C-alpha positions as CSV (number, residue, x, y, z in Angstrom):
1,M,75.3,110.8,82.8
2,P,79.3,109.2,82.9
3,S,81.0,108.5,86.1
4,R,83.6,110.2,87.3
5,T,86.7,109.7,89.4
6,E,84.7,112.0,91.6
7,D,82.1,109.7,92.3
8,Y,84.3,107.1,94.5
9,E,86.5,106.7,97.4
10,V,89.4,105.1,97.2
11,L,89.6,103.0,100.5
12,L,93.1,101.3,99.9
13,T,95.3,99.9,97.3
14,I,95.5,96.3,96.9
15,G,98.3,95.5,94.7
16,C,100.8,97.3,91.8
17,G,101.5,96.3,88.7
18,S,103.7,97.4,86.1
19,Y,101.5,99.7,84.3
20,G,99.1,100.4,87.5
21,K,97.4,99.3,90.5
22,C,93.7,97.7,91.8
23,Q,92.2,100.1,94.4
24,K,89.4,99.2,96.8
25,I,86.5,101.8,96.6
26,K,83.4,102.6,97.7
27,R,81.0,104.2,95.5
28,K,79.5,107.9,96.9
29,S,75.9,107.5,95.9
30,D,75.1,104.2,97.7
31,G,78.1,103.5,100.0
32,K,78.9,100.2,97.8
33,I,82.2,98.5,97.9
34,L,84.0,97.6,94.6
35,V,88.0,97.5,93.1
36,W,88.9,99.5,90.2
37,K,92.1,98.9,87.9
38,V,93.9,102.2,87.5
39,L,95.9,101.5,84.2
40,D,98.1,104.1,82.7
41,Y,97.5,103.3,78.9
42,G,100.0,106.3,78.0
43,T,103.1,103.8,78.1
44,M,101.5,101.0,76.4
45,A,102.3,99.8,73.3
46,E,99.8,99.6,70.4
47,A,99.4,95.9,71.0
48,E,99.1,96.2,74.5
49,K,96.5,99.0,74.2
50,Q,94.4,96.5,72.2
51,M,94.5,93.9,74.6
52,L,93.4,96.0,77.6
53,V,90.1,97.3,75.0
54,S,89.5,93.9,74.4
55,E,89.5,92.9,78.4
56,V,86.5,96.2,78.5
57,N,84.9,94.8,75.9
58,L,84.5,90.9,77.2
59,L,84.2,92.1,80.8
60,R,81.2,94.1,79.7
61,E,79.7,90.9,77.7
62,L,80.3,88.3,80.0
63,K,77.2,88.3,82.8
64,H,77.6,85.0,85.3
65,P,77.7,84.0,88.8
66,N,81.3,82.8,88.8
67,I,82.9,85.4,86.6
68,V,84.2,89.0,88.4
69,R,81.2,91.2,87.3
70,Y,81.9,94.3,85.5
71,Y,80.7,98.1,86.4
72,D,81.4,100.7,85.1
73,R,85.0,102.6,83.1
74,I,86.3,105.8,83.6
75,I,89.2,107.4,80.8
76,D,90.7,109.9,82.1
77,R,92.4,111.3,78.6
78,T,94.3,114.0,80.2
79,N,96.2,111.5,82.8
80,T,96.5,108.9,79.8
81,T,94.5,106.7,82.5
82,L,91.5,104.0,82.2
83,Y,89.6,102.7,85.3
84,I,88.0,99.6,85.3
85,V,85.3,99.4,88.1
86,M,84.7,95.5,89.2
87,E,83.0,93.5,91.8
88,Y,85.2,93.4,95.1
89,C,86.0,89.6,96.0
90,E,86.3,90.1,100.1
91,G,87.9,86.4,99.7
92,G,91.0,87.2,98.1
93,D,92.3,84.8,95.6
94,L,93.6,81.4,95.4
95,A,97.2,82.2,95.1
96,S,97.1,83.8,98.8
97,L,94.8,81.0,99.6
98,I,97.3,78.2,98.5
99,N,100.5,80.4,99.8
100,R,98.3,80.7,103.7
101,C,98.0,76.8,103.3
102,I,101.6,75.9,102.6
103,K,102.9,78.0,105.4
104,D,100.4,76.3,108.1
105,R,101.4,72.9,106.5
106,R,97.4,72.0,106.2
107,Y,95.6,71.0,103.0
108,L,92.1,72.5,101.4
109,E,89.2,70.6,102.5
110,E,88.0,68.2,99.4
111,E,84.4,69.7,100.0
112,F,85.8,73.5,99.0
113,I,88.4,72.2,95.9
114,L,84.8,70.1,94.5
115,R,83.1,73.4,94.6
116,V,86.1,75.4,93.4
117,M,86.2,73.2,90.2
118,A,82.8,72.9,89.7
119,Q,82.1,76.8,89.5
120,L,85.2,76.9,86.9
121,S,84.1,74.5,85.2
122,L,80.4,76.8,84.9
123,A,82.6,79.6,84.5
124,L,84.4,78.3,81.6
125,K,80.8,76.5,79.9
126,E,79.8,80.2,79.6
127,C,83.1,81.3,78.0
128,H,83.6,78.7,75.5
129,G,79.9,78.1,74.9
130,R,77.8,81.5,75.3
131,S,74.4,80.6,75.1
132,N,73.4,83.6,73.2
133,G,75.0,82.2,70.1
134,S,78.4,84.7,70.8
135,S,81.9,83.9,69.4
136,T,84.0,81.6,71.8
137,V,86.2,83.0,74.5
138,L,89.6,81.3,75.6
139,H,90.8,82.9,78.7
140,R,94.2,81.8,77.9
141,D,95.7,82.5,81.7
142,L,93.8,80.3,83.9
143,K,96.0,80.2,87.4
144,P,95.2,80.9,91.2
145,A,96.5,84.7,90.9
146,N,93.2,85.3,88.6
147,I,90.8,83.3,90.5
148,F,88.7,85.2,93.3
149,L,86.2,84.4,96.2
150,D,83.8,86.4,97.3
151,V,82.8,86.4,100.8
152,K,80.9,83.4,100.9
153,Q,83.8,81.9,99.3
154,N,82.4,81.4,95.8
155,V,84.7,81.5,92.9
156,K,84.6,84.8,90.6
157,L,87.2,84.0,87.3
158,G,89.1,87.3,86.5
159,D,91.2,88.6,84.9
160,F,90.9,88.5,80.9
161,G,93.6,90.3,79.7
162,L,95.4,87.3,78.0
163,A,91.9,86.0,76.8
164,R,90.9,85.6,73.5
165,I,87.9,85.4,71.2
166,L,87.8,83.2,68.7
167,N,84.8,83.9,65.8
168,H,82.5,81.6,64.2
169,D,84.8,80.6,61.5
170,T,87.7,80.6,63.7
171,S,88.3,77.6,65.3
172,F,92.2,77.7,66.5
173,A,94.1,80.5,68.4
174,K,98.2,80.3,68.2
175,T,99.5,83.4,70.0
176,F,102.4,82.3,72.5
177,V,100.7,83.8,75.7
178,G,100.2,82.6,79.1
179,T,101.9,81.4,82.4
180,P,103.9,78.2,81.5
181,Y,103.2,76.5,84.4
182,Y,99.6,76.3,83.6
183,M,100.0,75.7,79.4
184,S,98.9,73.0,77.7
185,P,101.2,71.0,75.5
186,E,99.9,73.1,72.6
187,Q,100.5,76.3,73.5
188,I,104.1,75.5,75.0
189,N,104.7,73.7,71.8
190,R,103.4,76.7,70.0
191,M,100.8,74.8,68.1
192,S,97.1,75.7,67.3
193,Y,95.2,75.3,70.3
194,N,91.5,76.2,71.0
195,E,89.3,75.8,74.3
196,K,90.8,72.5,75.5
197,S,93.8,74.5,76.4
198,D,92.0,75.6,79.4
199,I,90.9,72.6,80.8
200,W,94.3,71.5,80.8
201,S,95.0,74.5,82.8
202,L,91.9,73.9,85.1
203,G,93.3,70.1,85.6
204,C,96.7,71.7,86.6
205,L,94.9,74.2,88.9
206,L,93.2,71.0,90.2
207,Y,96.4,69.2,91.1
208,E,97.6,72.2,92.8
209,L,94.5,72.5,94.8
210,C,95.0,69.1,96.3
211,A,98.9,68.9,96.4
212,L,99.5,72.8,96.9
213,S,102.8,72.3,94.4
214,E,102.6,73.2,90.6
215,H,102.0,70.0,88.3
216,L,104.8,68.7,86.4
217,P,107.4,72.0,88.7
218,G,110.3,73.0,87.0
219,K,112.6,76.1,88.3
220,E,113.1,77.2,84.8
221,E,110.6,78.0,82.0
222,G,112.9,76.1,79.3
223,S,112.7,72.6,81.8
224,L,109.0,72.8,81.9
225,C,108.9,73.2,78.2
226,R,111.2,70.7,77.8
227,R,109.1,68.0,80.5
228,R,106.0,68.2,78.5
229,Q,107.6,68.2,74.7
230,G,105.2,64.8,73.7
231,K,102.1,65.4,75.5
232,R,98.4,66.2,74.1
233,Q,95.2,66.9,75.0
234,T,93.1,64.1,74.2
């Protein structure tokens, strides 16, 4: 029997965005704490709807200890609302952790940084070369706000809203998406790119975890793009 919104109790709202919100919920049948993304697809453009469908399909396929686990989806067609039920990450996201460190004027411990990088590498390995022979998945928006921590401080890679599937007959993507601070030179220069762009973003993240500031910081996107002109992946 398909799940209903009545099967869950809303505990609190974690955050809000342009199309919806993220809420902490409790599954009434067993008391399990989860989260759901509440998205109003009625106001979305067709391309955004397709992106949403892609994210749900990806979440259903990706099963790895370091990737946020998908549980269920509920579609309320009357109110054009989609509920995506996922794993609750008690430790919050890396962006919040970095901001707290900056405020407290303290650096992250080396052991923690190494664990984050190792677990993220495993998550990306699952995306880029899945053992079941499925297509390669590019995350394309790897940044602190999309990396979560569980109660034991283990990494959970999430937010696959900008992810792209490369089929077996396709080696490169071309769409200009992502967050400029973490985009590879190929993406910035609107060139073809592949899974190596996620690895570039991983390197930018490593720099930020160590220095508590962005790699090649620029006040404006244009300034950042100019500073990356000529740089290429190796």
